[in-house]
Structure formats: structure tokens, C-alpha cells
mmCIF file as Biopython writes it, N, C-alpha, C and O atoms, coordinates in Angstrom:
data_model
#
loop_
_atom_site.group_PDB
_atom_site.id
_atom_site.type_symbol
_atom_site.label_atom_id
_atom_site.label_alt_id
_atom_site.label_comp_id
_atom_site.label_asym_id
_atom_site.label_entity_id
_atom_site.label_seq_id
_atom_site.pdbx_PDB_ins_code
_atom_site.Cartn_x
_atom_site.Cartn_y
_atom_site.Cartn_z
_atom_site.occupancy
_atom_site.B_iso_or_equiv
_atom_site.auth_seq_id
_atom_site.auth_asym_id
_atom_site.pdbx_PDB_model_num
ATOM 1   N N  . MET A ? 1  ? 83.582 -54.440 79.935 1.0 0.0 1  A 1 
ATOM 2   C CA . MET A ? 1  ? 83.584 -54.891 78.538 1.0 0.0 1  A 1 
ATOM 3   C C  . MET A ? 1  ? 83.855 -56.380 78.399 1.0 0.0 1  A 1 
ATOM 4   O O  . MET A ? 1  ? 83.347 -57.048 77.499 1.0 0.0 1  A 1 
ATOM 5   N N  . LYS A ? 2  ? 84.656 -56.868 79.304 1.0 0.0 2  A 1 
ATOM 6   C CA . LYS A ? 2  ? 84.915 -58.310 79.322 1.0 0.0 2  A 1 
ATOM 7   C C  . LYS A ? 2  ? 83.624 -59.179 79.638 1.0 0.0 2  A 1 
ATOM 8   O O  . LYS A ? 2  ? 83.448 -60.284 79.125 1.0 0.0 2  A 1 
ATOM 9   N N  . ILE A ? 3  ? 82.809 -58.635 80.453 1.0 0.0 3  A 1 
ATOM 10  C CA . ILE A ? 3  ? 81.589 -59.280 80.876 1.0 0.0 3  A 1 
ATOM 11  C C  . ILE A ? 3  ? 80.645 -59.214 79.694 1.0 0.0 3  A 1 
ATOM 12  O O  . ILE A ? 3  ? 79.958 -60.204 79.445 1.0 0.0 3  A 1 
ATOM 13  N N  . LEU A ? 4  ? 80.560 -58.176 78.981 1.0 0.0 4  A 1 
ATOM 14  C CA . LEU A ? 4  ? 79.685 -58.056 77.783 1.0 0.0 4  A 1 
ATOM 15  C C  . LEU A ? 4  ? 80.085 -59.084 76.790 1.0 0.0 4  A 1 
ATOM 16  O O  . LEU A ? 4  ? 79.231 -59.813 76.285 1.0 0.0 4  A 1 
ATOM 17  N N  . PHE A ? 5  ? 81.373 -59.180 76.479 1.0 0.0 5  A 1 
ATOM 18  C CA . PHE A ? 5  ? 81.866 -60.196 75.518 1.0 0.0 5  A 1 
ATOM 19  C C  . PHE A ? 5  ? 81.497 -61.590 75.929 1.0 0.0 5  A 1 
ATOM 20  O O  . PHE A ? 5  ? 81.040 -62.387 75.110 1.0 0.0 5  A 1 
ATOM 21  N N  . ARG A ? 6  ? 81.684 -61.886 77.159 1.0 0.0 6  A 1 
ATOM 22  C CA . ARG A ? 6  ? 81.425 -63.194 77.719 1.0 0.0 6  A 1 
ATOM 23  C C  . ARG A ? 6  ? 79.866 -63.550 77.494 1.0 0.0 6  A 1 
ATOM 24  O O  . ARG A ? 6  ? 79.510 -64.648 77.066 1.0 0.0 6  A 1 
ATOM 25  N N  . ARG A ? 7  ? 79.041 -62.589 77.802 1.0 0.0 7  A 1 
ATOM 26  C CA . ARG A ? 7  ? 77.609 -62.788 77.648 1.0 0.0 7  A 1 
ATOM 27  C C  . ARG A ? 7  ? 77.284 -62.988 76.200 1.0 0.0 7  A 1 
ATOM 28  O O  . ARG A ? 7  ? 76.425 -63.798 75.852 1.0 0.0 7  A 1 
ATOM 29  N N  . PHE A ? 8  ? 77.994 -62.223 75.316 1.0 0.0 8  A 1 
ATOM 30  C CA . PHE A ? 8  ? 77.742 -62.342 73.854 1.0 0.0 8  A 1 
ATOM 31  C C  . PHE A ? 8  ? 78.035 -63.793 73.389 1.0 0.0 8  A 1 
ATOM 32  O O  . PHE A ? 8  ? 77.261 -64.412 72.658 1.0 0.0 8  A 1 
ATOM 33  N N  . LEU A ? 9  ? 79.213 -64.299 73.865 1.0 0.0 9  A 1 
ATOM 34  C CA . LEU A ? 9  ? 79.602 -65.667 73.441 1.0 0.0 9  A 1 
ATOM 35  C C  . LEU A ? 9  ? 78.630 -66.758 73.973 1.0 0.0 9  A 1 
ATOM 36  O O  . LEU A ? 9  ? 78.405 -67.788 73.337 1.0 0.0 9  A 1 
ATOM 37  N N  . GLN A ? 10 ? 78.065 -66.471 75.179 1.0 0.0 10 A 1 
ATOM 38  C CA . GLN A ? 10 ? 77.188 -67.537 75.738 1.0 0.0 10 A 1 
ATOM 39  C C  . GLN A ? 10 ? 75.771 -67.384 75.249 1.0 0.0 10 A 1 
ATOM 40  O O  . GLN A ? 10 ? 74.987 -68.314 75.441 1.0 0.0 10 A 1 
ATOM 41  N N  . ASP A ? 11 ? 75.368 -66.263 74.621 1.0 0.0 11 A 1 
ATOM 42  C CA . ASP A ? 11 ? 74.007 -66.092 74.174 1.0 0.0 11 A 1 
ATOM 43  C C  . ASP A ? 11 ? 73.687 -66.998 72.950 1.0 0.0 11 A 1 
ATOM 44  O O  . ASP A ? 11 ? 74.402 -67.006 71.948 1.0 0.0 11 A 1 
ATOM 45  N N  . THR A ? 12 ? 72.593 -67.745 73.088 1.0 0.0 12 A 1 
ATOM 46  C CA . THR A ? 12 ? 72.222 -68.716 72.026 1.0 0.0 12 A 1 
ATOM 47  C C  . THR A ? 12 ? 70.885 -68.413 71.439 1.0 0.0 12 A 1 
ATOM 48  O O  . THR A ? 12 ? 70.344 -69.278 70.750 1.0 0.0 12 A 1 
ATOM 49  N N  . ASN A ? 13 ? 70.288 -67.240 71.651 1.0 0.0 13 A 1 
ATOM 50  C CA . ASN A ? 13 ? 69.022 -66.820 71.184 1.0 0.0 13 A 1 
ATOM 51  C C  . ASN A ? 13 ? 68.985 -66.806 69.638 1.0 0.0 13 A 1 
ATOM 52  O O  . ASN A ? 13 ? 68.013 -67.261 69.034 1.0 0.0 13 A 1 
ATOM 53  N N  . GLY A ? 14 ? 70.008 -66.302 69.034 1.0 0.0 14 A 1 
ATOM 54  C CA . GLY A ? 14 ? 70.008 -66.221 67.565 1.0 0.0 14 A 1 
ATOM 55  C C  . GLY A ? 14 ? 70.255 -67.537 66.836 1.0 0.0 14 A 1 
ATOM 56  O O  . GLY A ? 14 ? 70.011 -67.624 65.632 1.0 0.0 14 A 1 
ATOM 57  N N  . VAL A ? 15 ? 70.725 -68.546 67.527 1.0 0.0 15 A 1 
ATOM 58  C CA . VAL A ? 15 ? 71.031 -69.805 66.878 1.0 0.0 15 A 1 
ATOM 59  C C  . VAL A ? 15 ? 69.859 -70.494 66.434 1.0 0.0 15 A 1 
ATOM 60  O O  . VAL A ? 15 ? 69.940 -71.097 65.364 1.0 0.0 15 A 1 
ATOM 61  N N  . ALA A ? 16 ? 68.760 -70.508 67.085 1.0 0.0 16 A 1 
ATOM 62  C CA . ALA A ? 16 ? 67.549 -71.105 66.655 1.0 0.0 16 A 1 
ATOM 63  C C  . ALA A ? 16 ? 67.030 -70.512 65.398 1.0 0.0 16 A 1 
ATOM 64  O O  . ALA A ? 16 ? 66.614 -71.214 64.477 1.0 0.0 16 A 1 
ATOM 65  N N  . ALA A ? 17 ? 67.057 -69.172 65.362 1.0 0.0 17 A 1 
ATOM 66  C CA . ALA A ? 17 ? 66.624 -68.451 64.163 1.0 0.0 17 A 1 
ATOM 67  C C  . ALA A ? 17 ? 67.460 -68.836 62.916 1.0 0.0 17 A 1 
ATOM 68  O O  . ALA A ? 17 ? 66.929 -69.046 61.826 1.0 0.0 17 A 1 
ATOM 69  N N  . LEU A ? 18 ? 68.798 -68.918 63.132 1.0 0.0 18 A 1 
ATOM 70  C CA . LEU A ? 18 ? 69.636 -69.246 62.058 1.0 0.0 18 A 1 
ATOM 71  C C  . LEU A ? 18 ? 69.415 -70.687 61.626 1.0 0.0 18 A 1 
ATOM 72  O O  . LEU A ? 18 ? 69.506 -70.973 60.433 1.0 0.0 18 A 1 
ATOM 73  N N  . GLU A ? 19 ? 69.122 -71.628 62.564 1.0 0.0 19 A 1 
ATOM 74  C CA . GLU A ? 19 ? 68.802 -72.994 62.124 1.0 0.0 19 A 1 
ATOM 75  C C  . GLU A ? 19 ? 67.574 -73.040 61.370 1.0 0.0 19 A 1 
ATOM 76  O O  . GLU A ? 19 ? 67.487 -73.756 60.372 1.0 0.0 19 A 1 
ATOM 77  N N  . TYR A ? 20 ? 66.543 -72.269 61.809 1.0 0.0 20 A 1 
ATOM 78  C CA . TYR A ? 20 ? 65.247 -72.213 61.043 1.0 0.0 20 A 1 
ATOM 79  C C  . TYR A ? 20 ? 65.502 -71.666 59.651 1.0 0.0 20 A 1 
ATOM 80  O O  . TYR A ? 20 ? 64.918 -72.146 58.680 1.0 0.0 20 A 1 
ATOM 81  N N  . GLY A ? 21 ? 66.357 -70.678 59.542 1.0 0.0 21 A 1 
ATOM 82  C CA . GLY A ? 21 ? 66.567 -70.134 58.233 1.0 0.0 21 A 1 
ATOM 83  C C  . GLY A ? 21 ? 67.315 -71.081 57.290 1.0 0.0 21 A 1 
ATOM 84  O O  . GLY A ? 21 ? 67.064 -71.111 56.086 1.0 0.0 21 A 1 
ATOM 85  N N  . ILE A ? 22 ? 68.194 -71.813 57.842 1.0 0.0 22 A 1 
ATOM 86  C CA . ILE A ? 22 ? 68.877 -72.793 57.003 1.0 0.0 22 A 1 
ATOM 87  C C  . ILE A ? 22 ? 67.956 -73.927 56.569 1.0 0.0 22 A 1 
ATOM 88  O O  . ILE A ? 22 ? 68.046 -74.428 55.448 1.0 0.0 22 A 1 
ATOM 89  N N  . GLN A ? 23 ? 67.057 -74.325 57.492 1.0 0.0 23 A 1 
ATOM 90  C CA . GLN A ? 23 ? 66.060 -75.339 57.184 1.0 0.0 23 A 1 
ATOM 91  C C  . GLN A ? 23 ? 65.128 -74.865 56.095 1.0 0.0 23 A 1 
ATOM 92  O O  . GLN A ? 23 ? 64.811 -75.636 55.189 1.0 0.0 23 A 1 
ATOM 93  N N  . ALA A ? 24 ? 64.672 -73.615 56.151 1.0 0.0 24 A 1 
ATOM 94  C CA . ALA A ? 24 ? 63.822 -73.041 55.155 1.0 0.0 24 A 1 
ATOM 95  C C  . ALA A ? 24 ? 64.506 -72.997 53.777 1.0 0.0 24 A 1 
ATOM 96  O O  . ALA A ? 24 ? 63.903 -73.298 52.748 1.0 0.0 24 A 1 
ATOM 97  N N  . ALA A ? 25 ? 65.722 -72.629 53.803 1.0 0.0 25 A 1 
ATOM 98  C CA . ALA A ? 25 ? 66.527 -72.528 52.551 1.0 0.0 25 A 1 
ATOM 99  C C  . ALA A ? 25 ? 66.642 -73.903 51.894 1.0 0.0 25 A 1 
ATOM 100 O O  . ALA A ? 25 ? 66.502 -74.046 50.679 1.0 0.0 25 A 1 
ATOM 101 N N  . LEU A ? 26 ? 66.906 -74.934 52.749 1.0 0.0 26 A 1 
ATOM 102 C CA . LEU A ? 26 ? 67.043 -76.332 52.180 1.0 0.0 26 A 1 
ATOM 103 C C  . LEU A ? 26 ? 65.715 -76.827 51.642 1.0 0.0 26 A 1 
ATOM 104 O O  . LEU A ? 26 ? 65.689 -77.517 50.623 1.0 0.0 26 A 1 
ATOM 105 N N  . ILE A ? 27 ? 64.591 -76.491 52.307 1.0 0.0 27 A 1 
ATOM 106 C CA . ILE A ? 27 ? 63.285 -76.896 51.820 1.0 0.0 27 A 1 
ATOM 107 C C  . ILE A ? 27 ? 62.937 -76.163 50.536 1.0 0.0 27 A 1 
ATOM 108 O O  . ILE A ? 27 ? 62.290 -76.752 49.670 1.0 0.0 27 A 1 
ATOM 109 N N  . ALA A ? 28 ? 63.337 -74.895 50.369 1.0 0.0 28 A 1 
ATOM 110 C CA . ALA A ? 28 ? 63.112 -74.154 49.144 1.0 0.0 28 A 1 
ATOM 111 C C  . ALA A ? 28 ? 63.911 -74.719 48.026 1.0 0.0 28 A 1 
ATOM 112 O O  . ALA A ? 28 ? 63.438 -74.747 46.890 1.0 0.0 28 A 1 
ATOM 113 N N  . VAL A ? 29 ? 65.141 -75.185 48.300 1.0 0.0 29 A 1 
ATOM 114 C CA . VAL A ? 29 ? 65.948 -75.783 47.296 1.0 0.0 29 A 1 
ATOM 115 C C  . VAL A ? 29 ? 65.378 -77.077 46.814 1.0 0.0 29 A 1 
ATOM 116 O O  . VAL A ? 29 ? 65.598 -77.426 45.655 1.0 0.0 29 A 1 
ATOM 117 N N  . ALA A ? 30 ? 64.665 -77.808 47.614 1.0 0.0 30 A 1 
ATOM 118 C CA . ALA A ? 30 ? 63.983 -79.068 47.257 1.0 0.0 30 A 1 
ATOM 119 C C  . ALA A ? 30 ? 62.724 -78.764 46.498 1.0 0.0 30 A 1 
ATOM 120 O O  . ALA A ? 30 ? 62.418 -79.449 45.522 1.0 0.0 30 A 1 
ATOM 121 N N  . ILE A ? 31 ? 61.940 -77.706 46.932 1.0 0.0 31 A 1 
ATOM 122 C CA . ILE A ? 31 ? 60.672 -77.462 46.340 1.0 0.0 31 A 1 
ATOM 123 C C  . ILE A ? 31 ? 60.657 -76.829 44.947 1.0 0.0 31 A 1 
ATOM 124 O O  . ILE A ? 31 ? 59.828 -77.133 44.090 1.0 0.0 31 A 1 
ATOM 125 N N  . ILE A ? 32 ? 61.652 -75.908 44.777 1.0 0.0 32 A 1 
ATOM 126 C CA . ILE A ? 32 ? 61.687 -75.170 43.488 1.0 0.0 32 A 1 
ATOM 127 C C  . ILE A ? 32 ? 61.800 -76.110 42.235 1.0 0.0 32 A 1 
ATOM 128 O O  . ILE A ? 32 ? 61.038 -75.963 41.279 1.0 0.0 32 A 1 
ATOM 129 N N  . PRO A ? 33 ? 62.782 -77.093 42.264 1.0 0.0 33 A 1 
ATOM 130 C CA . PRO A ? 33 ? 62.797 -78.050 41.051 1.0 0.0 33 A 1 
ATOM 131 C C  . PRO A ? 33 ? 61.588 -78.872 40.993 1.0 0.0 33 A 1 
ATOM 132 O O  . PRO A ? 33 ? 61.125 -79.174 39.894 1.0 0.0 33 A 1 
ATOM 133 N N  . SER A ? 34 ? 61.041 -79.258 42.072 1.0 0.0 34 A 1 
ATOM 134 C CA . SER A ? 34 ? 59.766 -80.100 41.982 1.0 0.0 34 A 1 
ATOM 135 C C  . SER A ? 34 ? 58.632 -79.322 41.408 1.0 0.0 34 A 1 
ATOM 136 O O  . SER A ? 34 ? 57.856 -79.871 40.626 1.0 0.0 34 A 1 
ATOM 137 N N  . VAL A ? 35 ? 58.490 -78.062 41.757 1.0 0.0 35 A 1 
ATOM 138 C CA . VAL A ? 35 ? 57.346 -77.245 41.223 1.0 0.0 35 A 1 
ATOM 139 C C  . VAL A ? 35 ? 57.629 -76.972 39.751 1.0 0.0 35 A 1 
ATOM 140 O O  . VAL A ? 35 ? 56.708 -77.001 38.935 1.0 0.0 35 A 1 
ATOM 141 N N  . THR A ? 36 ? 58.862 -76.713 39.400 1.0 0.0 36 A 1 
ATOM 142 C CA . THR A ? 36 ? 59.229 -76.482 38.019 1.0 0.0 36 A 1 
ATOM 143 C C  . THR A ? 36 ? 58.918 -77.725 37.123 1.0 0.0 36 A 1 
ATOM 144 O O  . THR A ? 36 ? 58.367 -77.624 36.026 1.0 0.0 36 A 1 
ATOM 145 N N  . PHE A ? 37 ? 59.289 -78.823 37.645 1.0 0.0 37 A 1 
ATOM 146 C CA . PHE A ? 37 ? 58.957 -80.103 36.836 1.0 0.0 37 A 1 
ATOM 147 C C  . PHE A ? 37 ? 57.459 -80.334 36.779 1.0 0.0 37 A 1 
ATOM 148 O O  . PHE A ? 37 ? 56.949 -80.678 35.713 1.0 0.0 37 A 1 
ATOM 149 N N  . LEU A ? 38 ? 56.742 -80.166 37.852 1.0 0.0 38 A 1 
ATOM 150 C CA . LEU A ? 38 ? 55.321 -80.280 37.855 1.0 0.0 38 A 1 
ATOM 151 C C  . LEU A ? 38 ? 54.623 -79.284 36.824 1.0 0.0 38 A 1 
ATOM 152 O O  . LEU A ? 38 ? 53.697 -79.663 36.108 1.0 0.0 38 A 1 
ATOM 153 N N  . GLY A ? 39 ? 55.109 -78.034 36.797 1.0 0.0 39 A 1 
ATOM 154 C CA . GLY A ? 39 ? 54.636 -77.095 35.885 1.0 0.0 39 A 1 
ATOM 155 C C  . GLY A ? 39 ? 54.803 -77.550 34.482 1.0 0.0 39 A 1 
ATOM 156 O O  . GLY A ? 39 ? 53.876 -77.462 33.677 1.0 0.0 39 A 1 
ATOM 157 N N  . GLN A ? 40 ? 55.966 -78.035 34.175 1.0 0.0 40 A 1 
ATOM 158 C CA . GLN A ? 40 ? 56.211 -78.476 32.836 1.0 0.0 40 A 1 
ATOM 159 C C  . GLN A ? 40 ? 55.313 -79.652 32.417 1.0 0.0 40 A 1 
ATOM 160 O O  . GLN A ? 40 ? 54.845 -79.736 31.282 1.0 0.0 40 A 1 
ATOM 161 N N  . GLN A ? 41 ? 55.096 -80.549 33.379 1.0 0.0 41 A 1 
ATOM 162 C CA . GLN A ? 41 ? 54.182 -81.705 33.106 1.0 0.0 41 A 1 
ATOM 163 C C  . GLN A ? 41 ? 52.735 -81.224 32.825 1.0 0.0 41 A 1 
ATOM 164 O O  . GLN A ? 41 ? 52.041 -81.682 31.918 1.0 0.0 41 A 1 
ATOM 165 N N  . LEU A ? 42 ? 52.363 -80.296 33.658 1.0 0.0 42 A 1 
ATOM 166 C CA . LEU A ? 42 ? 50.987 -79.720 33.529 1.0 0.0 42 A 1 
ATOM 167 C C  . LEU A ? 42 ? 50.786 -78.970 32.202 1.0 0.0 42 A 1 
ATOM 168 O O  . LEU A ? 42 ? 49.733 -79.047 31.569 1.0 0.0 42 A 1 
ATOM 169 N N  . SER A ? 43 ? 51.818 -78.262 31.822 1.0 0.0 43 A 1 
ATOM 170 C CA . SER A ? 43 ? 51.816 -77.494 30.637 1.0 0.0 43 A 1 
ATOM 171 C C  . SER A ? 43 ? 51.674 -78.481 29.395 1.0 0.0 43 A 1 
ATOM 172 O O  . SER A ? 43 ? 50.933 -78.216 28.449 1.0 0.0 43 A 1 
ATOM 173 N N  . SER A ? 44 ? 52.417 -79.605 29.467 1.0 0.0 44 A 1 
ATOM 174 C CA . SER A ? 44 ? 52.397 -80.545 28.406 1.0 0.0 44 A 1 
ATOM 175 C C  . SER A ? 44 ? 50.947 -81.267 28.371 1.0 0.0 44 A 1 
ATOM 176 O O  . SER A ? 44 ? 50.408 -81.517 27.293 1.0 0.0 44 A 1 
ATOM 177 N N  . THR A ? 45 ? 50.409 -81.553 29.487 1.0 0.0 45 A 1 
ATOM 178 C CA . THR A ? 45 ? 49.132 -82.121 29.481 1.0 0.0 45 A 1 
ATOM 179 C C  . THR A ? 45 ? 48.036 -81.169 28.999 1.0 0.0 45 A 1 
ATOM 180 O O  . THR A ? 45 ? 47.096 -81.581 28.321 1.0 0.0 45 A 1 
ATOM 181 N N  . PHE A ? 46 ? 48.168 -79.916 29.353 1.0 0.0 46 A 1 
ATOM 182 C CA . PHE A ? 46 ? 47.143 -78.897 28.869 1.0 0.0 46 A 1 
ATOM 183 C C  . PHE A ? 46 ? 47.280 -78.765 27.366 1.0 0.0 46 A 1 
ATOM 184 O O  . PHE A ? 46 ? 46.270 -78.613 26.678 1.0 0.0 46 A 1 
ATOM 185 N N  . ARG A ? 47 ? 48.501 -78.817 26.824 1.0 0.0 47 A 1 
ATOM 186 C CA . ARG A ? 47 ? 48.736 -78.732 25.380 1.0 0.0 47 A 1 
ATOM 187 C C  . ARG A ? 47 ? 48.095 -79.903 24.642 1.0 0.0 47 A 1 
ATOM 188 O O  . ARG A ? 47 ? 47.516 -79.734 23.570 1.0 0.0 47 A 1 
ATOM 189 N N  . LYS A ? 48 ? 48.212 -81.133 25.252 1.0 0.0 48 A 1 
ATOM 190 C CA . LYS A ? 48 ? 47.620 -82.269 24.598 1.0 0.0 48 A 1 
ATOM 191 C C  . LYS A ? 48 ? 46.091 -82.196 24.648 1.0 0.0 48 A 1 
ATOM 192 O O  . LYS A ? 48 ? 45.420 -82.564 23.684 1.0 0.0 48 A 1 
ATOM 193 N N  . VAL A ? 49 ? 45.549 -81.726 25.755 1.0 0.0 49 A 1 
ATOM 194 C CA . VAL A ? 49 ? 44.107 -81.615 25.884 1.0 0.0 49 A 1 
ATOM 195 C C  . VAL A ? 49 ? 43.612 -80.580 24.860 1.0 0.0 49 A 1 
ATOM 196 O O  . VAL A ? 49 ? 42.613 -80.800 24.176 1.0 0.0 49 A 1 
ATOM 197 N N  . SER A ? 50 ? 44.305 -79.488 24.770 1.0 0.0 50 A 1 
ATOM 198 C CA . SER A ? 50 ? 43.962 -78.331 23.835 1.0 0.0 50 A 1 
ATOM 199 C C  . SER A ? 50 ? 43.929 -78.850 22.424 1.0 0.0 50 A 1 
ATOM 200 O O  . SER A ? 50 ? 42.998 -78.611 21.654 1.0 0.0 50 A 1 
ATOM 201 N N  . SER A ? 51 ? 45.009 -79.586 22.112 1.0 0.0 51 A 1 
ATOM 202 C CA . SER A ? 51 ? 45.009 -80.022 20.656 1.0 0.0 51 A 1 
ATOM 203 C C  . SER A ? 51 ? 43.949 -81.054 20.412 1.0 0.0 51 A 1 
ATOM 204 O O  . SER A ? 51 ? 43.374 -81.075 19.324 1.0 0.0 51 A 1 
ATOM 205 N N  . SER A ? 52 ? 43.655 -81.916 21.366 1.0 0.0 52 A 1 
ATOM 206 C CA . SER A ? 52 ? 42.565 -82.915 21.199 1.0 0.0 52 A 1 
ATOM 207 C C  . SER A ? 52 ? 41.241 -82.180 21.059 1.0 0.0 52 A 1 
ATOM 208 O O  . SER A ? 52 ? 40.426 -82.592 20.234 1.0 0.0 52 A 1 
ATOM 209 N N  . ILE A ? 53 ? 40.983 -81.149 21.790 1.0 0.0 53 A 1 
ATOM 210 C CA . ILE A ? 53 ? 39.713 -80.431 21.602 1.0 0.0 53 A 1 
ATOM 211 C C  . ILE A ? 53 ? 39.698 -79.722 20.267 1.0 0.0 53 A 1 
ATOM 212 O O  . ILE A ? 53 ? 38.647 -79.687 19.626 1.0 0.0 53 A 1 
ATOM 213 N N  . ALA A ? 54 ? 40.775 -79.168 19.822 1.0 0.0 54 A 1 
ATOM 214 C CA . ALA A ? 54 ? 40.823 -78.519 18.537 1.0 0.0 54 A 1 
ATOM 215 C C  . ALA A ? 54 ? 40.539 -79.490 17.435 1.0 0.0 54 A 1 
ATOM 216 O O  . ALA A ? 54 ? 39.777 -79.166 16.524 1.0 0.0 54 A 1 
ATOM 217 N N  . VAL A ? 55 ? 41.146 -80.731 17.476 1.0 0.0 55 A 1 
ATOM 218 C CA . VAL A ? 55 ? 40.847 -81.755 16.468 1.0 0.0 55 A 1 
ATOM 219 C C  . VAL A ? 55 ? 39.377 -82.200 16.566 1.0 0.0 55 A 1 
ATOM 220 O O  . VAL A ? 55 ? 38.733 -82.437 15.544 1.0 0.0 55 A 1 
ATOM 221 N N  . ALA A ? 56 ? 38.871 -82.309 17.744 1.0 0.0 56 A 1 
ATOM 222 C CA . ALA A ? 56 ? 37.462 -82.751 17.845 1.0 0.0 56 A 1 
ATOM 223 C C  . ALA A ? 56 ? 36.525 -81.708 17.314 1.0 0.0 56 A 1 
ATOM 224 O O  . ALA A ? 56 ? 35.479 -82.068 16.773 1.0 0.0 56 A 1 
ATOM 225 N N  . ASN A ? 57 ? 36.833 -80.426 17.434 1.0 0.0 57 A 1 
ATOM 226 C CA . ASN A ? 57 ? 36.024 -79.298 16.915 1.0 0.0 57 A 1 
ATOM 227 C C  . ASN A ? 57 ? 36.045 -79.282 15.382 1.0 0.0 57 A 1 
ATOM 228 O O  . ASN A ? 57 ? 35.064 -78.900 14.746 1.0 0.0 57 A 1 
ATOM 229 N N  . THR A ? 58 ? 37.206 -79.712 14.782 1.0 0.0 58 A 1 
ATOM 230 C CA . THR A ? 58 ? 37.309 -79.555 13.310 1.0 0.0 58 A 1 
ATOM 231 C C  . THR A ? 58 ? 36.543 -80.862 12.687 1.0 0.0 58 A 1 
ATOM 232 O O  . THR A ? 58 ? 36.117 -80.854 11.532 1.0 0.0 58 A 1 
ATOM 233 N N  . GLN A ? 59 ? 36.423 -81.872 13.478 1.0 0.0 59 A 1 
ATOM 234 C CA . GLN A ? 59 ? 35.825 -83.099 12.950 1.0 0.0 59 A 1 
ATOM 235 C C  . GLN A ? 59 ? 34.286 -83.019 13.045 1.0 0.0 59 A 1 
ATOM 236 O O  . GLN A ? 59 ? 33.612 -83.823 12.400 1.0 0.0 59 A 1 
ATOM 237 N N  . SER A ? 60 ? 33.719 -82.110 13.802 1.0 0.0 60 A 1 
ATOM 238 C CA . SER A ? 60 ? 32.244 -82.086 13.986 1.0 0.0 60 A 1 
ATOM 239 C C  . SER A ? 60 ? 31.609 -81.160 13.010 1.0 0.0 60 A 1 
ATOM 240 O O  . SER A ? 60 ? 30.387 -81.007 13.009 1.0 0.0 60 A 1 
#
């Protein structure tokens, strides 16, 4: 049992996976607000274009 516990403490195979998981979480935390902001800006731009087209259609 003592040998098994010692091997468990020395095993580092799961550490890399944990590090990759943490990195992925940090990247997601950075990407989500950026995409939200970009979506809001695109929505605003499309609203402006749509209203400009509507005004142009009523003037012709």
C-alpha cells in the first residue's frame, strides 16, 4: 500500500491535462467578453444599414 501511495504522489501524468484545462478556461474568459462586444457592435452596424436602406426605399 505504501508503494502505491508513493507512486501516486510521484505520478505527473494528470498535471499536464490540468494545466491545459486551466489555460482553456482562461482563454474562454478572455474570448467571451470580446465576442459579446463584437456582436453588439455588429448588431448596431446592421441596424444602421437597415434603417438607411429603409429611408432610401421610402425616398425612391
